[in-house]
C-alpha positions as CSV (number, residue, x, y, z in Angstrom):
1,M,16.4,6.4,28.8
2,S,17.1,7.8,25.3
3,W,17.4,7.0,21.7
4,S,20.5,7.1,19.6
5,D,20.5,9.1,16.3
6,W,19.2,7.6,13.1
7,K,22.1,6.0,11.2
8,D,22.0,4.9,7.5
9,V,22.4,1.2,7.0
10,E,25.5,0.5,4.9
11,G,27.0,-2.6,3.4
12,E,26.6,-5.0,0.6
13,G,23.2,-4.7,-1.1
14,M,22.3,-1.6,1.0
15,T,22.7,1.0,-1.6
16,F,19.3,2.5,-2.6
17,D,17.9,5.0,-5.1
18,E,14.2,5.1,-4.2
19,I,14.1,4.5,-0.5
20,L,16.0,5.5,2.6
21,Y,16.9,2.8,5.1
22,D,18.2,3.6,8.6
23,K,18.1,2.3,12.2
24,K,18.3,3.6,15.7
25,H,18.6,1.9,19.1
26,H,17.2,2.6,22.5
27,E,20.1,3.1,24.8
28,G,18.2,2.0,27.9
29,L,16.3,-1.0,26.6
30,G,19.0,-2.2,24.2
31,G,16.7,-3.0,21.2
32,G,16.3,-1.0,18.1
33,I,14.0,0.0,15.2
34,A,14.5,0.1,11.5
35,R,12.9,2.7,9.2
36,V,12.1,2.2,5.5
37,T,11.2,5.5,3.9
38,I,10.0,5.7,0.3
39,N,12.1,8.6,-1.0
40,K,10.3,10.0,-4.1
41,P,8.7,13.2,-2.7
42,D,8.7,14.9,-6.1
43,K,6.4,12.1,-7.3
44,Y,4.2,11.7,-4.2
45,N,6.3,8.7,-3.2
46,T,4.7,6.6,-5.9
47,M,6.0,3.0,-6.2
48,S,7.4,1.0,-9.1
49,L,9.0,-2.4,-9.3
50,S,12.4,-1.0,-8.4
51,T,10.9,0.7,-5.3
52,V,9.5,-2.6,-4.0
53,D,12.8,-4.4,-4.9
54,E,14.6,-2.0,-2.6
55,M,12.0,-2.3,0.1
56,F,12.4,-6.1,-0.1
57,R,16.2,-5.8,0.6
58,A,15.6,-3.5,3.5
59,F,12.9,-5.7,5.0
60,Y,15.0,-8.8,4.6
61,D,17.9,-7.1,6.5
62,A,15.6,-5.8,9.3
63,N,14.0,-9.2,9.8
64,H,17.4,-10.9,10.1
65,D,18.8,-8.3,12.5
66,P,18.3,-9.7,16.0
67,S,18.7,-6.2,17.5
68,I,15.6,-4.9,15.6
69,G,12.2,-5.1,17.3
70,V,10.0,-2.9,15.1
71,I,10.1,-1.9,11.4
72,I,8.7,1.5,10.4
73,V,7.3,2.4,7.0
74,A,7.2,6.1,6.1
75,G,7.2,8.5,3.2
76,A,9.6,11.3,2.5
77,G,8.3,14.9,2.4
78,K,4.7,15.9,2.9
79,H,3.0,12.7,1.9
80,F,3.0,9.0,2.7
81,G,2.3,8.1,-0.9
82,T,-0.3,7.8,-3.7
83,G,0.2,4.2,-4.9
84,G,1.7,2.9,-8.1
85,D,3.5,5.2,-10.5
86,V,1.0,5.8,-13.3
87,E,3.7,6.7,-15.8
88,W,5.6,3.6,-15.1
89,E,2.4,1.4,-15.0
90,Q,1.5,2.5,-18.6
91,W,4.5,0.5,-19.9
92,G,2.5,-2.6,-19.2
93,L,4.3,-3.6,-16.0
94,R,1.4,-3.1,-13.5
95,E,0.6,-6.8,-13.3
96,A,4.3,-7.7,-12.6
97,F,4.3,-5.1,-9.8
98,Y,1.3,-6.7,-8.1
99,N,2.1,-10.4,-8.8
100,R,5.9,-10.5,-8.0
101,Y,6.4,-9.8,-4.3
102,P,4.0,-7.0,-3.6
103,H,4.7,-4.5,-0.8
104,N,1.7,-5.9,1.2
105,R,3.4,-9.3,1.1
106,L,6.5,-7.8,2.7
107,I,4.3,-6.6,5.6
108,R,2.5,-10.0,5.7
109,N,5.7,-12.0,5.8
110,S,7.7,-9.8,8.1
111,R,8.6,-11.5,11.4
112,K,8.8,-8.1,13.2
113,P,5.8,-5.8,13.9
114,V,5.4,-3.2,11.2
115,L,4.3,0.4,12.0
116,A,3.1,2.8,9.3
117,V,3.7,6.5,9.9
118,V,1.3,8.4,7.7
119,Q,1.2,12.1,6.8
120,G,-0.5,13.8,3.9
121,Y,-1.9,11.7,1.1
122,C,-2.2,7.9,1.8
123,L,-3.9,6.7,-1.3
124,G,-4.2,3.6,-3.4
125,G,-1.4,1.1,-2.8
126,H,0.0,3.1,0.1
127,N,-3.4,3.0,1.8
128,H,-3.7,-0.7,1.7
129,M,-0.1,-1.1,2.7
130,A,-0.8,1.1,5.7
131,Y,-3.9,-0.9,6.8
132,C,-2.0,-4.2,6.4
133,C,0.6,-3.0,8.8
134,D,0.3,-4.0,12.5
135,F,-0.1,-0.4,13.6
136,T,-0.8,2.8,11.8
137,L,-0.1,6.2,13.3
138,A,-1.4,9.3,11.5
139,A,-0.6,13.0,11.5
140,H,-3.6,15.3,11.4
141,T,-2.7,16.1,7.8
142,A,-3.3,12.6,6.6
143,K,-5.9,11.8,3.9
144,F,-6.8,8.1,3.2
145,G,-8.5,6.5,0.2
146,Q,-8.5,4.1,-2.7
147,A,-8.4,5.1,-6.4
148,G,-8.6,1.8,-8.4
149,P,-12.0,2.1,-10.1
150,K,-11.4,5.9,-10.6
151,V,-8.3,5.1,-12.8
152,S,-9.5,1.7,-14.2
153,S,-7.0,-0.2,-12.0
154,P,-8.6,-3.4,-10.7
155,A,-7.4,-4.9,-7.5
156,D,-8.1,-8.3,-6.0
157,G,-6.5,-10.7,-3.5
158,F,-6.2,-10.7,0.2
159,F,-5.7,-7.0,0.8
160,V,-9.2,-6.1,-0.6
161,P,-11.4,-8.3,1.6
162,Y,-8.9,-7.9,4.5
163,L,-10.1,-4.3,4.9
164,T,-13.4,-5.7,6.1
165,K,-11.6,-7.1,9.2
166,V,-10.2,-3.6,9.8
167,I,-13.2,-1.3,9.3
168,G,-16.1,-3.5,8.6
169,A,-17.7,-4.7,5.3
170,K,-19.9,-1.7,4.6
171,K,-17.1,0.9,5.1
172,A,-14.6,-1.3,3.2
173,R,-16.9,-1.5,0.1
174,E,-17.5,2.3,0.4
175,M,-13.8,3.0,0.5
176,W,-12.9,0.7,-2.4
177,M,-15.9,1.3,-4.7
178,L,-16.6,5.0,-4.3
179,C,-12.9,6.2,-4.0
180,R,-13.7,8.8,-1.4
181,H,-11.1,10.5,0.7
182,Y,-11.1,10.4,4.5
183,S,-9.5,12.7,7.0
184,A,-7.3,11.4,9.8
185,E,-10.1,11.9,12.3
186,E,-12.5,10.0,10.1
187,A,-9.9,7.2,9.7
188,L,-9.6,7.0,13.5
189,D,-13.4,6.8,14.0
190,M,-13.6,3.9,11.5
191,G,-10.7,2.1,13.0
192,L,-8.4,2.5,10.0
193,V,-5.6,4.0,12.2
194,N,-4.6,3.5,15.8
195,A,-4.1,7.2,16.8
196,V,-3.8,10.7,15.3
197,F,-1.3,13.3,16.4
198,P,-0.2,16.8,15.4
199,L,2.3,16.7,12.5
200,D,5.1,18.2,14.6
201,E,4.6,15.6,17.3
202,I,4.2,12.5,15.2
203,W,7.8,11.2,15.4
204,Q,8.0,11.7,19.1
205,E,4.8,9.6,19.4
206,V,6.3,7.0,17.1
207,E,9.3,6.7,19.4
208,N,6.9,6.3,22.4
209,W,5.0,3.5,20.7
210,C,8.2,1.8,19.7
211,E,9.6,2.1,23.2
212,E,6.5,0.3,24.5
213,L,6.9,-2.5,22.0
214,L,10.6,-2.8,22.9
215,Q,9.7,-3.4,26.5
216,K,7.9,-6.6,25.5
217,S,9.4,-10.0,24.6
218,P,10.4,-9.8,20.9
219,G,9.8,-13.5,20.5
220,C,6.3,-13.2,21.8
221,L,5.6,-10.3,19.6
222,E,6.8,-12.2,16.5
223,I,4.5,-15.1,17.4
224,L,1.5,-12.8,18.0
225,K,2.1,-11.0,14.7
226,A,2.2,-14.4,12.9
227,S,-1.0,-15.4,14.6
228,F,-2.8,-12.3,13.6
229,D,-1.5,-12.4,10.0
230,Q,-2.5,-16.1,9.8
231,E,-6.0,-14.7,9.3
232,M,-4.9,-13.5,5.8
233,D,-4.0,-17.0,4.7
234,G,-7.6,-17.8,4.0
235,Y,-7.7,-15.1,1.3
236,T,-6.7,-15.6,-2.3
237,E,-3.4,-14.0,-3.3
238,M,-3.3,-11.2,-5.9
239,G,-4.3,-11.5,-9.6
240,V,-6.6,-14.6,-9.5
241,I,-10.0,-12.9,-10.0
242,S,-8.9,-10.3,-12.5
243,S,-6.9,-12.8,-14.5
244,Q,-9.9,-15.2,-14.7
245,F,-12.5,-12.6,-15.8
246,Y,-10.3,-10.0,-17.5
247,P,-7.0,-11.7,-18.4
248,D,-6.2,-8.9,-20.9
249,W,-7.6,-6.0,-18.8
250,F,-4.6,-3.7,-19.3
251,D,-4.8,-4.1,-23.1
252,M,-8.5,-3.4,-23.2
253,P,-9.9,0.1,-23.9
254,E,-11.3,0.5,-20.4
255,G,-8.1,-0.7,-18.8
256,K,-6.2,1.9,-20.7
257,E,-8.7,4.8,-20.3
258,G,-8.2,5.4,-16.6
259,G,-4.4,5.9,-16.9
260,A,-4.8,8.0,-20.0
261,S,-7.4,10.3,-18.5
262,F,-5.2,10.8,-15.4
263,Q,-2.2,11.7,-17.5
264,E,-4.3,14.0,-19.7
265,K,-6.0,15.6,-16.7
266,R,-9.5,15.0,-17.9
267,P,-12.5,13.0,-16.7
268,P,-12.5,9.3,-17.8
269,R,-14.8,8.3,-20.6
270,F,-15.7,4.9,-19.3
271,W,-19.3,4.8,-20.5
272,S,-18.6,6.1,-24.0
273,L,-16.5,3.0,-24.3
274,R,-19.4,0.8,-23.1
275,E,-21.7,2.6,-25.6
276,R,-19.2,1.7,-28.4
277,E,-19.2,-1.9,-27.2
278,A,-23.0,-2.0,-27.3
279,E,-23.0,-0.6,-30.9
280,L,-20.5,-3.3,-32.0
281,R,-22.6,-6.0,-30.3
282,A,-25.8,-4.7,-32.1
283,Q,-23.9,-4.6,-35.4
284,F,-22.6,-8.1,-34.9
285,Q,-26.1,-9.3,-34.0
286,K,-27.6,-7.7,-37.1
287,E,-25.0,-9.2,-39.4
288,Y,-25.6,-12.6,-37.8
289,E,-29.3,-12.3,-38.3
290,D,-28.9,-11.2,-41.9
291,G,-26.7,-14.2,-42.5
292,E,-29.3,-16.5,-41.1
293,S,-32.1,-15.1,-43.2
């Protein structure tokens, strides 16, 4: 039994600038797999609204193709990806990116099992996309982690607490709050990935895993995926907590500081901003007391 070659998907709506979309079929089993590859290796495969728009079209096609049994998510080049495009986000579109139809929701709403293939950096939005997938296979070069508090980018909604179901509450808080990086082996030990392979063997192993899945009833797999994903329904969607407590976060000094420090390649000055806030509060209090006296 063997696989056909990967073939680019063509047709109406299937022209892309920021992703690659192709399919291949198993000549013995008859079913096939679809692959969505973020194709921005010169920018560490960072995502913008247009990236997710293109991913949506590819996922829609794969989910409506009865011959496809598994959807693969990958990154071009050396890295899986490093989250949202900071340059793009500075134009004030970050909230639209997370509140429109986020990449995690594509995974969540997919009828077909989704398998992430991770090599190199898997940080920020790419990390939580990978752990929301049904399966995550990693090359030994993979590095996992979050960066939100490091660059003053708050995140809330189902994909934050959902990590507690994947690796446990203590490790999930450690990953999100401390922004540490974890090796592929550390990720395997904590249950963040299913398996780790040498980089030059990863795609052969992906085919092996997909071949196993294609031997199972596709309808049963779709029902099982929906049953597992139903657990996420109890979590709040994105944007609710931050919009209640910090509705103008990205216009506030602290909200701007993380992206600015990243662009300027300097440590963020979060606490100097808090010191300035304390000075202004003290000044306001003094003026209020002087007015009362």
